[in-house]
FIFIKE-815827 format. One record per residue (C-alpha): x, y, z; residue number from 1. Coordinates in steps of 0.02 Angstrom, whole numbers, plus 32768, in hexadecimal, padded with zeros to 4 digits. Layout:
% FIFIKE-815827
   xx   yy   zz   i
    X    Y    Z NUM
...
% end
This chain:
% FIFIKE-815827
   xx   yy   zz   i
 7F0A 83D5 7D7D   1
 7FC0 83FB 7D5B   2
 7FFE 8377 7DD7   3
 7FA0 82D2 7DDF   4
 800A 828B 7E69   5
 7FD5 8280 7F1D   6
 8002 832D 7F6E   7
 8061 833B 8011   8
 8088 83B0 809A   9
 812C 841C 8091  10
 81CE 83BD 80AC  11
 8281 83FC 80C9  12
 82CC 83C3 8026  13
 8362 83FD 7FC0  14
 8353 83B7 7F12  15
 83D5 8425 7ECB  16
 8460 83D5 7F3D  17
 84D5 8370 7ECA  18
 8502 82FC 7F5D  19
 845C 82A5 7F5D  20
 8434 81F3 7F8F  21
 839B 8191 7F55  22
 8359 80DE 7F4A  23
 82CD 806E 7F45  24
 8291 8005 7FD8  25
 8215 7F7A 7FC9  26
 81A0 7F51 805B  27
 8176 7E96 8054  28
 811A 7E1C 80BF  29
 8082 7DA9 80C0  30
 7FD4 7DEF 80BC  31
 7F98 7E58 814C  32
 8032 7E6D 81AE  33
 802D 7F2C 81A7  34
 8095 7F5A 8110  35
 801F 7FE8 80DC  36
 800C 8029 818B  37
 80CC 8030 8199  38
 80DB 8089 80EF  39
 8056 8108 8121  40
 80AF 8126 81CC  41
 8152 814A 8177  42
 8107 81C0 80FC  43
 809E 8217 8180  44
 800E 8216 810A  45
 7F99 8189 80C3  46
 7FE5 8144 8029  47
 7FA5 8092 8028  48
 7EF8 804B 8052  49
 7EE8 7FF5 80FA  50
 7E6B 7F78 813E  51
 7E7A 7EE4 81B0  52
 7E56 7E6D 8121  53
 7EE6 7E17 80C2  54
 7F13 7E4C 800F  55
 7ED9 7F00 8024  56
 7F74 7F3A 7FB9  57
 7F68 7EFA 7F0A  58
 7FE3 7F6F 7EB4  59
 8091 7F9A 7EE3  60
 8070 8047 7F33  61
 8104 80C2 7F38  62
 811E 8139 7FC0  63
 81A6 81C1 7FB2  64
 8201 8204 8048  65
 8275 8296 8026  66
 82D7 82E2 80B7  67
 8368 8358 8095  68
 83D7 8308 800D  69
 838C 8258 8022  70
 82F8 8208 7FCA  71
 82B4 815B 7FF0  72
 8230 8114 7F7A  73
 81D1 808E 7FDD  74
 8173 8009 7F7B  75
 80E2 7FBE 7FE0  76
 80C7 7F16 7F92  77
 802C 7EA0 7F96  78
 803C 7E16 8016  79
 8093 7D77 7FD7  80
 8013 7CEA 7FD2  81
 7FE3 7C51 7F6D  82
 7F7F 7C99 7EDB  83
 7ED7 7C58 7EAC  84
 7EB8 7CBF 7E10  85
 7F07 7D31 7D95  86
 7EF7 7DC2 7E10  87
 7F52 7D61 7E95  88
 7FDC 7D31 7E17  89
 7FED 7DEF 7DE7  90
 7FFE 7E1A 7EA2  91
 808C 7DA1 7EBC  92
 80DF 7DDC 7E1D  93
 80DF 7E8C 7E64  94
 813E 7E4D 7EF8  95
 81C4 7DF7 7E94  96
 81D3 7E89 7E1D  97
 81EE 7F01 7EAF  98
 827C 7E92 7EF1  99
 82D3 7E8B 7E4F 100
 8320 7F37 7E51 101
 8317 7F8A 7F00 102
 83A0 7FD0 7F6D 103
 8356 7F89 8011 104
 82C9 7F21 8054 105
 8259 7F2C 80ED 106
 820D 7E82 8118 107
 8177 7E9B 818B 108
 8143 7E0E 81F9 109
 80B7 7DF7 827E 110
 80FF 7DE4 832C 111
 805E 7DA2 836F 112
 806F 7CFE 830C 113
 80F4 7C7F 82D7 114
 8127 7C7B 8225 115
 80AE 7C34 81A4 116
 80C5 7BDD 80F9 117
 80AF 7C8A 80B1 118
 8137 7CD3 811C 119
 81A9 7C46 80DD 120
 817B 7C76 802C 121
 81B8 7D2A 8050 122
 8259 7CE4 8099 123
 8274 7C7A 7FFB 124
 8254 7D13 7F8D 125
 82E1 7D6D 7FEF 126
 835A 7CE7 7FCE 127
 83FA 7D30 7F81 128
 83CA 7DE2 7FA8 129
 846E 7E34 7FE0 130
 843B 7EE6 7FFD 131
 8404 7F35 80A0 132
 8373 7ED5 80F2 133
 8307 7EFF 8185 134
 829D 7E81 81DE 135
 8215 7EE8 822F 136
 81AE 7E93 82B6 137
 8104 7EE8 82B3 138
 8076 7EEA 832A 139
 80E9 7EEB 83BD 140
 8067 7F35 8431 141
 7FF8 7E9C 841E 142
 807D 7E16 8422 143
 8090 7DA3 84B9 144
 8135 7D54 8489 145
 818B 7DCC 8408 146
 823B 7D8B 8428 147
 820D 7CD8 8401 148
 81A8 7D09 836B 149
 8234 7D74 8325 150
 82B2 7CE9 8339 151
 8245 7C72 82D4 152
 8237 7CEE 8245 153
 82F4 7D0B 8244 154
 8314 7C52 8234 155
 82B8 7C52 818B 156
 833B 7CC9 8140 157
 83DD 7C8C 80F1 158
 8429 7D3C 8109 159
 849D 7D54 819F 160
 849E 7E16 8194 161
 83FE 7E73 81B0 162
 83AF 7EF1 8222 163
 832A 7ECA 82A4 164
 829F 7F4A 82D6 165
 8206 7F27 8347 166
 8179 7FA1 834A 167
 80C2 7FC1 8337 168
 80AD 8020 8292 169
 8003 8062 82C6 170
 803E 80C5 835C 171
 80FE 80B4 837B 172
 812F 8156 8325 173
 81E0 815D 8370 174
 820D 80AD 8333 175
 81C2 80D6 828B 176
 822E 8174 827B 177
 82C5 8110 82B2 178
 82A9 8091 8229 179
 8297 811B 81A9 180
 8338 816C 81E2 181
 8392 80C3 81D3 182
 8355 80A9 8124 183
 8385 815D 80EF 184
 8434 813E 812E 185
 845C 80AF 80B5 186
 8415 80FE 8011 187
 8492 80FA 7F82 188
 84D1 8198 7F33 189
 8451 81BF 7EA8 190
 83F5 8251 7E62 191
 8343 825B 7EA5 192
 82C7 81EC 7E47 193
 8236 8269 7E64 194
 823F 8325 7E70 195
 81F3 8391 7EF7 196
 81A4 8357 7F94 197
 8117 82E3 7F57 198
 80ED 824F 7FC3 199
 80B9 81D4 7F3B 200
 80C4 81BE 7E85 201
 8013 8176 7E80 202
 7F99 81D9 7E15 203
 7F10 8227 7E80 204
 7E90 81BD 7E24 205
 7EE3 8119 7E53 206
 7EF5 8151 7F08 207
 7E3E 8184 7F13 208
 7E06 80E4 7EC4 209
 7E67 8084 7F46 210
 7E11 80E4 7FCE 211
 7D6A 80B9 7F88 212
 7DA2 8000 7F88 213
 7DDF 8009 803B 214
 7D37 804B 8078 215
 7CDD 7FC9 8012 216
 7D44 7F40 805E 217
 7D1F 7F7F 810C 218
 7C6C 7F92 80EC 219
 7C55 7EE8 8093 220
 7CC7 7E91 8115 221
 7C7C 7DE5 8107 222
 7C28 7DE4 8060 223
 7C9C 7E15 7FD8 224
 7D42 7E56 800E 225
 7DA9 7E14 7F7D 226
 7D31 7E1B 7EEB 227
 7D2E 7EDA 7EEC 228
 7D8F 7F48 7E78 229
 7D85 8006 7E66 230
 7DBB 808B 7DE8 231
 7D9D 814A 7DD7 232
 7D53 8177 7D30 233
 7D57 8231 7D3D 234
 7D9D 82B8 7DAC 235
 7D7A 8376 7D8F 236
 7D9D 8406 7E06 237
 7D1E 8491 7DF5 238
 7D44 854A 7E03 239
 7CFC 8551 7EB3 240
 7D78 84CA 7EEB 241
 7D01 8435 7EEF 242
 7D4D 8392 7EB1 243
 7CD2 8331 7E49 244
 7D02 8278 7E47 245
 7CA4 81E9 7DF1 246
 7CDF 813B 7E1D 247
 7CA7 8086 7DF5 248
 7C9D 7FEF 7E6B 249
 7CB6 7F52 7E08 250
 7C72 7EA9 7E3F 251
 7C63 7DFF 7DED 252
 7BA8 7DD4 7E01 253
 7B04 7E2D 7E00 254
 7ADD 7DEE 7EB2 255
 7B82 7E44 7EE7 256
 7B49 7EE7 7E9A 257
 7AAA 7EDF 7F03 258
 7B14 7EC2 7FA1 259
 7B80 7F5F 7F77 260
 7AEC 7FC9 7F56 261
 7A8F 7F8B 7FF1 262
 79D9 7FA3 8022 263
 799B 8046 7FE4 264
 7A4D 8072 7FB3 265
 7A8A 8075 8067 266
 7B25 8013 8051 267
 7B6A 807A 7FBD 268
 7B3E 8117 801B 269
 7BA1 80E0 80B0 270
 7C39 80B7 8041 271
 7C2D 815D 7FE8 272
 7C1B 81C4 8083 273
 7CB1 816E 80DB 274
 7D1F 8184 803D 275
 7CEC 8235 8025 276
 7D1F 8261 80D5 277
 7DC9 8219 80B7 278
 7DE0 827A 8013 279
 7DA5 831B 805E 280
 7E1F 830F 80F5 281
 7EB0 82EA 807F 282
 7E8E 8362 7FF6 283
 7E51 83EB 806D 284
 7DC5 840E 7FF4 285
 7D10 83E2 7FD7 286
 7CEC 8342 7F79 287
 7C56 82FC 7F18 288
 7C6C 8243 7F05 289
 7BF7 81E3 7E8E 290
 7BFF 812A 7E94 291
 7BB9 80A9 7E15 292
 7BC0 7FEC 7E28 293
 7BE1 7F86 7D8B 294
 7BF2 7ECE 7D6B 295
 7C83 7E7B 7D0F 296
 7C70 7DBF 7D1B 297
 7D08 7D64 7D64 298
 7D74 7DFE 7D50 299
 7DFC 7DB7 7DC7 300
 7E20 7D2A 7D4C 301
 7E0B 7D93 7CA7 302
 7EB4 7DD7 7C6A 303
 7E5F 7E57 7BFE 304
 7DF2 7E95 7C88 305
 7E88 7E9E 7CFD 306
 7EE2 7F0B 7C80 307
 7E4F 7F80 7C71 308
 7E4A 7F91 7D2F 309
 7F04 7FBD 7D33 310
 7F49 7F15 7D72 311
 7FD7 7F04 7CEE 312
% end
């Protein structure tokens, strides 16, 4: 394939305009507050995996929004949490790395609940950040006391200048569009970081592997949500347009492998069918998806295994 990035629909862009504005925007927050849902809503296409389990996002996923002479590169970071293993430390390092050199930050909080220790960790990570900051209260549609919740989150900040937005990233399209417009307005004068109208700089292989992991996490909701990793080992497009994709699901124990495969192969078939449907909708093409389950003992605590799986 000539372009391994995720494709996009057509956008009204003007990359030849010398008066361009571009910048990086980090989306931060504790696990499971809706960061990936917000990113996907702003992009208008699925860039990041989404489940109702914490820590679905493990890598900093970049979504690119280019409108006219402005380009925002959004970095969807893993949820800030107390790490229990090398993978957890990697995820937290991704957050701090994203904050080191961005032009703005969107801090997503859950309006259904008061701040937790993990929210306080995010606020501490933002200490000293002097560039534009948005506190986005998410899940407004399910919040009983959104004003009170938002006031408690704001008290965690030492900053006195910030923007507030309250929305439901899943279905409040007008509010999401308004937030995107506000972010675009503050971008510094820069050349575009990415040419064309691509929606993400993720390789297709990484994106597809994350879709497999998303469906595995949903299907194995109680059993092994965090011990599963995925990678695409090959992707070929045949002359008839069929995408031939081979992927691996990695677990830590043999009994976990049995769970992923399921009785008579039912579970892995379910994961494969659901992932294939997502891939075919997005690619507008037929997909053959072959899945294999392999065991790498204690991969979450093995630095070499983490590097092999792309967590570096």
